[in-house]
TORMAR-337932 format. One record per residue (C-alpha): residue in three letters; x, y, z. Coordinates in Angstrom, 1 decimal. Layout:
N
NODE   rest     east    north       up
NODE    ala        X        Y        Z
...
# end
This chain:
356
NODE   rest     east    north       up
NODE    met    100.7    100.0    112.7
NODE    ala    101.3    102.5    109.9
NODE    gln    100.9    101.2    106.4
NODE    his    104.2    102.7    105.2
NODE    asp    106.0    100.3    107.7
NODE    arg    104.7     97.3    105.8
NODE    thr    107.4     97.2    103.1
NODE    glu    107.9     93.4    102.7
NODE    lys    105.9     91.1    100.5
NODE    ala    103.6     88.7    102.3
NODE    thr    105.0     85.3    103.0
NODE    pro    103.1     82.1    102.0
NODE    lys    102.0     81.7    105.6
NODE    arg    100.5     85.2    105.8
NODE    arg     98.7     84.6    102.5
NODE    glu     97.3     81.4    103.8
NODE    gln     96.1     83.1    107.0
NODE    ala     94.5     85.9    104.9
NODE    arg     92.7     83.3    102.8
NODE    glu     91.3     81.5    105.9
NODE    lys     89.8     84.9    106.9
NODE    gly     88.3     85.3    103.5
NODE    gln     90.7     88.0    102.4
NODE    val     91.4     87.2     98.7
NODE    ala     91.8     89.0     95.5
NODE    arg     88.5     88.6     93.7
NODE    ser     87.0     90.7     90.9
NODE    ser     83.2     90.8     90.5
NODE    asp     83.6     92.4     87.1
NODE    ala     85.9     89.6     85.9
NODE    gly     83.4     87.0     87.0
NODE    gly     80.5     88.9     85.7
NODE    ser     82.1     89.4     82.3
NODE    leu     82.9     85.7     82.0
NODE    val     79.3     84.8     82.9
NODE    leu     78.0     87.3     80.2
NODE    val     80.3     85.9     77.5
NODE    ala     79.3     82.3     78.5
NODE    gly     75.6     83.2     78.5
NODE    leu     75.9     84.8     75.0
NODE    phe     77.8     81.8     73.7
NODE    gly     75.1     79.5     75.0
NODE    leu     72.5     81.6     73.4
NODE    ser     74.2     81.6     70.1
NODE    ile     74.3     77.8     70.1
NODE    leu     71.0     77.0     71.9
NODE    gly     69.1     80.0     70.6
NODE    pro     67.3     78.4     67.6
NODE    gly     66.2     75.5     69.8
NODE    ile     65.0     77.8     72.6
NODE    val     63.0     79.9     70.1
NODE    asn     61.4     76.8     68.6
NODE    ala     60.6     75.4     72.0
NODE    gly     59.1     78.7     73.1
NODE    ala     57.0     79.0     70.0
NODE    glu     55.7     75.5     70.3
NODE    ser     54.8     76.1     73.9
NODE    phe     53.2     79.4     73.1
NODE    arg     51.0     77.7     70.5
NODE    arg     49.9     75.0     73.0
NODE    ile     49.1     77.7     75.5
NODE    leu     47.0     79.6     73.0
NODE    ala     45.2     76.4     72.1
NODE    gln     44.4     75.8     75.7
NODE    ile     43.0     79.3     76.4
NODE    ala     41.0     79.1     73.2
NODE    his     38.4     77.3     75.2
NODE    pro     37.8     79.5     78.3
NODE    ser     35.6     77.0     80.1
NODE    gln     38.3     74.4     80.0
NODE    ala     41.2     76.7     80.7
NODE    thr     39.6     78.2     83.8
NODE    ser     38.8     74.9     85.4
NODE    thr     41.1     73.4     88.0
NODE    ala     42.5     70.8     85.7
NODE    gly     42.9     73.4     82.9
NODE    leu     44.8     75.8     85.2
NODE    gln     47.0     73.0     86.5
NODE    glu     47.8     72.0     82.9
NODE    leu     48.4     75.7     81.9
NODE    leu     50.8     76.1     84.9
NODE    his     52.6     72.9     84.1
NODE    glu     53.1     74.1     80.5
NODE    val     54.5     77.5     81.7
NODE    leu     56.9     75.9     84.1
NODE    gln     58.0     73.4     81.4
NODE    thr     58.6     76.2     79.0
NODE    met     60.7     78.1     81.5
NODE    leu     62.7     75.1     82.2
NODE    val     63.4     74.4     78.6
NODE    thr     64.1     77.9     77.5
NODE    val     65.7     79.5     80.6
NODE    gly     67.1     76.5     82.3
NODE    pro     70.1     75.7     80.0
NODE    ile     71.3     79.3     79.9
NODE    ala     70.9     79.7     83.6
NODE    gly     72.8     76.5     84.1
NODE    ile     75.6     77.7     81.9
NODE    cys     75.8     81.0     83.7
NODE    met     75.8     79.4     87.1
NODE    ala     78.5     76.9     86.2
NODE    thr     80.6     79.7     84.6
NODE    gly     80.2     81.9     87.7
NODE    leu     81.4     79.0     90.0
NODE    leu     84.4     78.2     87.7
NODE    ala     85.3     81.9     87.5
NODE    gly     85.4     82.2     91.3
NODE    val     87.5     79.1     91.7
NODE    ala     89.9     80.2     88.9
NODE    gln     90.4     83.5     90.7
NODE    val     91.0     82.3     94.3
NODE    gly     91.0     78.5     94.1
NODE    phe     88.7     76.1     95.9
NODE    his     89.3     76.8     99.6
NODE    pro     86.1     77.1    101.7
NODE    ser     86.7     79.4    104.7
NODE    pro     84.3     79.0    107.6
NODE    lys     86.0     82.0    109.3
NODE    ala     84.8     84.3    106.5
NODE    leu     81.2     83.4    107.4
NODE    ala     81.6     84.4    111.0
NODE    pro     80.2     87.8    112.0
NODE    asp     82.8     90.6    112.1
NODE    phe     81.6     93.7    113.8
NODE    arg     84.7     95.6    112.6
NODE    arg     83.1     95.7    109.2
NODE    ile     80.3     98.0    110.4
NODE    asn     82.8    100.3    112.3
NODE    pro     81.8    103.8    111.2
NODE    ile     85.4    105.0    111.4
NODE    ser     86.6    102.3    109.1
NODE    gly     83.6    103.0    106.8
NODE    met     84.5    106.7    106.5
NODE    arg     88.1    105.7    105.8
NODE    asn     87.0    103.4    103.0
NODE    leu     84.7    106.1    101.6
NODE    leu     87.6    108.5    101.4
NODE    gly     90.2    106.0    100.4
NODE    pro     91.8    105.5     97.0
NODE    asn     89.7    102.3     96.4
NODE    val     86.5    104.4     96.1
NODE    ile     88.2    106.7     93.5
NODE    phe     89.2    103.6     91.5
NODE    glu     85.7    102.1     91.8
NODE    ala     84.1    105.3     90.6
NODE    leu     86.4    105.6     87.7
NODE    lys     85.9    102.0     86.9
NODE    ala     82.1    102.4     86.9
NODE    val     82.3    105.4     84.6
NODE    thr     84.8    103.7     82.3
NODE    lys     82.7    100.5     82.2
NODE    val     79.5    102.3     81.2
NODE    ser     81.3    104.5     78.7
NODE    ala     83.2    101.6     77.1
NODE    val     80.2     99.3     76.9
NODE    ala     78.0    102.1     75.5
NODE    gly     80.7    103.1     73.0
NODE    val     81.2     99.6     71.7
NODE    ala     77.4     99.1     71.5
NODE    ala     77.0    102.4     69.6
NODE    leu     79.8    101.5     67.2
NODE    ala     78.1     98.2     66.5
NODE    leu     74.7     99.8     66.1
NODE    leu     75.3    102.9     64.1
NODE    pro     76.6    101.3     60.8
NODE    gly     73.2     99.6     60.3
NODE    met     71.1    102.7     60.9
NODE    gly     71.2    103.7     57.3
NODE    asn     69.6    100.4     56.2
NODE    leu     66.4    100.9     58.2
NODE    ala     64.5    102.1     55.2
NODE    ser     65.1     98.8     53.5
NODE    leu     63.2     97.0     56.3
NODE    val     59.8     98.4     55.0
NODE    gly     57.6     95.5     53.9
NODE    ile     59.8     92.7     55.4
NODE    thr     58.0     89.8     56.9
NODE    pro     57.8     89.5     60.7
NODE    thr     59.8     86.3     60.7
NODE    ala     62.7     87.8     58.7
NODE    leu     62.5     91.0     60.8
NODE    gly     62.7     89.0     64.0
NODE    lys     65.7     87.0     62.7
NODE    met     67.5     90.1     61.6
NODE    met     66.9     92.0     64.8
NODE    gly     67.9     89.0     66.9
NODE    ser     71.2     88.7     64.9
NODE    arg     71.8     92.4     65.3
NODE    ala     71.1     92.4     69.0
NODE    met     73.4     89.4     69.5
NODE    gly     76.2     91.1     67.6
NODE    ile     75.9     94.3     69.8
NODE    ala     75.8     92.2     73.0
NODE    gln     78.9     90.2     72.0
NODE    his     80.9     93.4     71.3
NODE    ala     79.8     94.8     74.6
NODE    ala     80.6     91.6     76.4
NODE    phe     84.1     91.5     75.1
NODE    ala     84.6     95.1     76.1
NODE    tyr     83.3     94.2     79.6
NODE    leu     85.7     91.2     79.6
NODE    ala     88.7     93.6     79.1
NODE    ile     87.4     95.8     81.9
NODE    gly     87.2     92.7     84.1
NODE    ala     90.8     91.7     83.4
NODE    ile     92.0     95.2     84.3
NODE    asp     89.9     95.1     87.5
NODE    leu     91.3     91.6     88.5
NODE    ala     94.9     92.9     88.1
NODE    trp     94.0     95.9     90.3
NODE    gln     92.3     93.7     93.0
NODE    arg     95.4     91.5     93.1
NODE    his     97.7     94.5     93.4
NODE    arg     95.5     96.0     96.2
NODE    his     95.3     92.7     98.0
NODE    ser     99.1     92.2     97.9
NODE    lys     99.5     95.7     99.3
NODE    gln     97.0     95.1    102.1
NODE    ile     98.7     92.0    103.4
NODE    arg    102.2     93.3    103.3
NODE    met    104.3     92.7    106.4
NODE    thr    106.9     94.6    108.4
NODE    lys    110.5     93.4    108.5
NODE    gln    110.0     92.4    112.2
NODE    glu    106.9     90.3    111.3
NODE    val    108.9     88.5    108.6
NODE    lys    111.7     87.8    111.1
NODE    asp    109.3     86.5    113.7
NODE    glu    107.6     84.3    111.2
NODE    leu    110.9     82.9    110.0
NODE    arg    111.9     82.1    113.5
NODE    gln    108.6     80.3    114.2
NODE    tyr    107.9     78.6    110.9
NODE    gly    110.9     79.1    108.6
NODE    val    112.8     76.0    109.7
NODE    ser    111.8     72.4    110.2
NODE    ala    111.6     70.7    113.6
NODE    glu    114.9     68.8    112.9
NODE    val    116.7     72.1    112.2
NODE    arg    115.2     73.8    115.3
NODE    gly    116.3     70.8    117.3
NODE    ala    119.8     71.0    115.9
NODE    leu    119.9     74.8    116.7
NODE    arg    118.8     74.1    120.3
NODE    arg    121.5     71.4    120.6
NODE    arg    124.1     73.8    119.4
NODE    gln    123.0     76.5    121.8
NODE    met    123.1     74.1    124.7
NODE    gln    126.6     73.0    123.7
NODE    ala    127.8     76.6    123.4
NODE    ala    126.3     77.4    126.8
NODE    arg    127.9     74.3    128.3
NODE    ala    131.3     75.3    126.8
NODE    arg    131.0     78.8    128.4
NODE    met    130.1     77.2    131.7
NODE    met    133.1     74.9    131.7
NODE    ala    135.3     77.8    130.7
NODE    ala    134.2     79.5    134.0
NODE    val    135.0     76.6    136.3
NODE    pro    138.8     77.3    136.5
NODE    glu    138.0     80.8    137.8
NODE    ala    135.7     79.4    140.6
NODE    asp    136.7     79.5    144.3
NODE    val    135.1     76.2    145.2
NODE    val    133.0     73.3    143.7
NODE    val    130.4     71.9    146.1
NODE    thr    129.5     68.3    145.2
NODE    asn    127.0     65.6    146.2
NODE    pro    129.7     64.0    145.8
NODE    thr    128.8     62.2    142.6
NODE    his    125.3     63.3    141.4
NODE    tyr    125.6     67.1    141.8
NODE    ala    128.3     69.7    141.3
NODE    val    128.0     73.5    141.8
NODE    ala    130.9     75.9    141.2
NODE    leu    130.9     79.1    143.2
NODE    arg    132.9     82.3    142.7
NODE    tyr    133.1     85.3    145.1
NODE    asp    135.1     88.3    143.9
NODE    gly    133.6     91.0    146.2
NODE    ala    132.0     92.8    143.3
NODE    lys    128.6     91.2    144.2
NODE    leu    126.9     90.9    147.5
NODE    ala    127.1     87.1    147.6
NODE    pro    128.9     84.3    145.9
NODE    glu    127.8     83.6    142.3
NODE    val    127.0     80.3    140.7
NODE    val    129.3     80.0    137.6
NODE    ala    128.6     76.3    136.7
NODE    lys    126.3     73.5    137.8
NODE    gly    125.2     70.1    136.6
NODE    gln    124.1     66.6    137.4
NODE    asp    125.7     63.2    136.7
NODE    leu    127.8     63.4    133.6
NODE    ile    128.0     67.2    133.6
NODE    ala    128.8     67.1    137.3
NODE    ala    131.6     64.7    136.6
NODE    gln    133.0     67.0    133.9
NODE    ile    132.8     70.0    136.3
NODE    arg    134.8     68.0    138.9
NODE    arg    137.3     66.9    136.3
NODE    val    137.9     70.5    135.1
NODE    ala    138.2     71.7    138.7
NODE    glu    140.8     69.0    139.5
NODE    glu    142.8     69.9    136.4
NODE    asn    142.8     73.6    137.5
NODE    asp    143.4     73.0    141.3
NODE    val    139.9     74.3    142.2
NODE    pro    139.0     73.0    145.7
NODE    ile    136.2     70.4    145.7
NODE    val    134.1     70.2    148.9
NODE    pro    131.6     67.3    149.3
NODE    asp    128.5     68.7    151.0
NODE    pro    125.4     66.8    149.6
NODE    pro    122.6     68.9    151.3
NODE    leu    124.2     72.2    150.2
NODE    ala    125.0     70.9    146.7
NODE    arg    121.4     69.9    146.2
NODE    ala    120.1     73.1    147.6
NODE    leu    122.3     75.2    145.4
NODE    his    121.5     73.2    142.3
NODE    ser    117.7     73.5    142.8
NODE    ser    117.5     77.1    143.9
NODE    thr    120.1     79.0    141.8
NODE    glu    120.7     79.4    138.1
NODE    ile    124.0     80.0    136.4
NODE    gly    125.0     83.7    136.7
NODE    gln    122.9     84.3    139.8
NODE    val    124.0     84.9    143.4
NODE    ile    123.1     82.4    146.0
NODE    pro    119.9     82.9    148.0
NODE    glu    120.1     84.5    151.4
NODE    glu    119.1     81.4    153.3
NODE    leu    122.3     79.7    152.1
NODE    tyr    124.7     82.5    153.1
NODE    ala    125.7     80.8    156.3
NODE    ala    126.4     77.4    154.8
NODE    val    128.3     78.8    151.8
NODE    ala    130.3     81.1    154.1
NODE    gln    131.4     78.1    156.1
NODE    val    132.5     76.3    153.0
NODE    leu    134.4     79.4    151.7
NODE    ala    136.0     79.9    155.1
NODE    phe    137.2     76.3    155.0
NODE    val    138.6     76.8    151.5
NODE    tyr    140.4     80.0    152.4
NODE    arg    142.0     78.4    155.5
NODE    leu    143.1     75.5    153.4
NODE    ala    144.6     77.8    150.8
NODE    ala    146.4     79.8    153.6
NODE    arg    147.9     76.6    155.1
NODE    arg    149.2     75.7    151.6
NODE    arg    150.8     79.0    151.2
NODE    gln    152.5     78.7    154.6
NODE    ala    153.7     75.2    153.8
NODE    val    155.3     76.5    150.6
# end
């Protein structure tokens, strides 16, 4: 179906179906920028402790390898490996945990927590070369290319603006102690990274808005799809039941209105009633009304009120009721039986006219 035919916004049901298939508006740049900001924030708070822990671990490692005979033994290598792993856990672990938690929260914030097993199922349409070429030549690729260029340019520009003002002070760093130099360089690097991170955060917000717009456009519906969904899901079971009851009442009213125009009503005599009309326009008599029990009684009452002949014939009444719907002509195997009934009715009507 052509995309220009999809002019209607997606209904909540369509959005839920798209979510179950894994089709959601998610921006990797928005999540990545939040992870970067959270990681830098964690570094600014935990940085001194991480540096001290790393320095202390480095001193212990140097003390161990100062004695090669002990460091190269099995016990020494195990102790050295334990020290390295402990250092990584203390220094890298907290920042990695902050970044991981932020990434999970960013994903939930964008699309909500709704695991979708269908999204994990293999879909061979994703490797369709025709669809791939369409995606390569589509507007999304142009946007992604522009976004990549803008992202690199913006981050590089912000980093340059943060770095250039301090270039004139490089001469004053001559003779500074290593500790002071390390603190100053760390502070300057943190400032540049923070500026770049907030620029990346702005790009992520723009990308999230674009992804949501693109997703809403992809799941648009045609007017016919909206109508079909409203008919299927738009009303509750109680309302659908009430509509069906109204439709049945309207159909019954139309059926009763056709009884006075019938030529004969064939009855069971109490359980079934079938009203027949033959005007010559059709090949055989037509069933204009039929029913059981209470409806049959109502058909008989309307027929009596309008002087429509009532002929008791239980086998024929049951056969007509089970084999023919309202508005249909009688089946061929009942022609003879109905013809006898109509002939009887016509003779009766002729006698009445002669008597008058």
